[in-house]
C-alpha positions in Angstrom: -9.1 1.9 -13.2 -5.5 3.0 -13.3 -5.9 4.6 -9.9 -7.1 1.2 -8.5 -4.2 -0.6 -10.2 -1.7 1.9 -9.0 -2.8 1.4 -5.3 -2.5 -2.3 -5.5 0.8 -2.2 -7.3 2.2 0.2 -4.7 1.1 -2.2 -1.9 2.6 -5.1 -3.9 6.0 -3.2 -3.7 5.6 -3.0 0.0 4.7 -6.6 0.3 7.8 -7.6 -1.6 10.1 -5.7 0.7 8.3 -6.8 3.7 8.9 -10.4 2.7 12.5 -9.6 2.1 12.7 -8.2 5.7 11.4 -11.6 7.0 14.1 -13.4 5.0 16.8 -11.0 6.1 15.9 -11.5 9.8 16.3 -15.3 9.4 12.6 -15.8 9.7 12.2 -13.8 12.9 9.6 -11.4 11.6 8.6 -9.2 8.8 7.5 -5.6 9.7 3.9 -6.9 9.4 2.4 -10.3 9.1 -1.2 -11.5 8.8 -2.3 -14.4 11.1 -6.0 -14.8 10.9 -8.4 -17.2 9.1 -8.3 -16.3 5.4 -9.5 -17.5 2.1 -6.0 -17.5 0.8 -2.6 -16.4 2.2 -0.5 -15.0 -0.6 2.5 -13.5 1.1 3.5 -13.1 4.7 1.7 -9.8 5.1 -0.9 -10.2 2.5 -4.1 -12.3 2.0 -6.9 -12.4 -0.6 -9.1 -10.2 1.5 -6.4 -7.4 1.7 -5.9 -7.7 -2.1 -9.5 -7.3 -2.9 -9.8 -4.3 -0.5 -6.8 -2.6 -2.0 -8.1 -3.2 -5.6 -11.0 -0.9 -4.7 -9.2 1.5 -2.4 -7.5 3.4 -5.3 -10.8 3.9 -6.9 -12.5 5.0 -3.7 -10.0 7.6 -2.9 -10.2 9.2 -6.3 -14.0 9.5 -6.4 -14.2 12.7 -4.3 -11.1 14.6 -5.3 -11.5 18.1 -6.7 -11.0 18.4 -10.4 -8.5 21.2 -9.8 -5.3 19.5 -8.7 -3.9 22.8 -7.5 -6.8 23.7 -5.3 -5.7 24.5 -1.7 -7.6 23.4 1.4 -6.6 25.1 4.6 -3.6 26.4 2.6 -2.4 22.9 1.7 -2.7 21.3 -1.8 -5.8 19.2 -1.9 -4.0 16.1 -3.1 -1.5 16.2 -0.2 -4.2 16.8 2.4 -6.6 14.2 0.9 -3.7 11.6 0.7 -2.9 12.2 4.3 -6.6 11.9 5.4 -7.1 8.8 3.3 -3.8 7.4 4.7 -4.8 7.8 8.3 -8.0 5.7 7.9 -6.2 2.4 7.0 -3.6 3.0 9.7 -6.5 3.1 12.2 -7.9 -0.1 10.7 -4.5 -1.7 11.0 -4.2 -0.7 14.7 -7.6 -2.3 15.3 -6.6 -5.5 13.5 -3.3 -5.6 15.5 -5.3 -5.3 18.7 -6.9 -8.7 18.2 -4.0 -10.5 16.6 -5.1 -10.4 12.9 -2.1 -8.2 12.0 1.1 -8.9 13.8 3.7 -6.2 14.5 6.9 -7.3 16.3 9.1 -4.2 16.1 8.7 -1.1 18.3 9.1 1.3 15.4 6.3 -0.5 13.4 3.5 -0.5 16.0 0.4 1.1 17.3 2.7 3.2 19.6 4.4 4.6 16.5 1.8 4.8 13.7 3.5 7.6 11.9 5.9 5.2 10.2 3.1 3.0 9.0 1.5 6.1 7.5 4.7 7.4 5.9 5.9 4.0 4.4 2.4 2.9 3.4 -0.8 4.6 2.8 0.3 8.3 2.4 2.7 7.6 -0.5 0.3 5.1 -2.0 -2.5 7.7 -2.2 0.0 10.4 -3.5 1.0 8.0 -6.4 -2.6 7.2 -7.1 -3.3 10.9 -7.4 -0.3 11.5 -9.5 -1.3 8.7 -12.0 -5.0 10.0 -11.9 -3.8 13.5 -12.8 -1.7 12.6 -15.7 -3.0 14.3 -18.9 -3.4 11.1 -21.0 -4.6 7.6 -20.7 -1.4 6.6 -22.5 0.7 8.2 -19.8 -1.4 6.5 -17.1 -1.0 3.2 -18.8 2.8 3.7 -19.2 3.3 4.5 -15.5 1.1 1.5 -14.3 2.7 -0.8 -16.9 6.2 0.2 -15.8 5.4 -0.4 -12.2 3.8 -3.7 -13.0 6.8 -4.7 -15.0 9.2 -3.9 -12.3 7.2 -5.9 -9.8 6.9 -8.9 -12.1 10.7 -8.9 -12.4 11.0 -8.7 -8.6 8.6 -11.7 -8.2 10.4 -13.7 -10.9 13.7 -13.2 -9.0 12.6 -13.4 -5.4 10.0 -16.1 -5.5 12.2 -18.9 -6.9 14.9 -18.0 -4.3 12.3 -18.4 -1.6 12.9 -14.9 -0.3 9.3 -13.7 -0.3 
């Protein structure tokens, strides 16, 4: 459960700074924006379908990880290798969504031509954080990390929403 919450909270952080980019550019563009029929548009780059997907993604990517967090696969720590692998899949999905206008990218550095930045700023660190929380030795430590992250994000929402910045 904490893994799932960690993933959605990490994405919430990204959605906040993405909204701030939109505001900082005077409404020109965020790095990513969703523009497709949705059940509910929550933020400029987020809708209810994405939220539901990401609520499960943290759970999904922890189901198959080795119990030994130090195990190496091809000489690389399994958590790093799996975070990279699980990070590539949603980047491919985003490229597909962008190809038919469901996900809008207006900057050359945030595009299908340069997917590495999407991976590095998005899904790879999300997965690493999920694994770090998953590997904490106690439920109390997991709850503390998730609760702290949620608290920081709540403060950000309480500041930026009334200002109309996100």
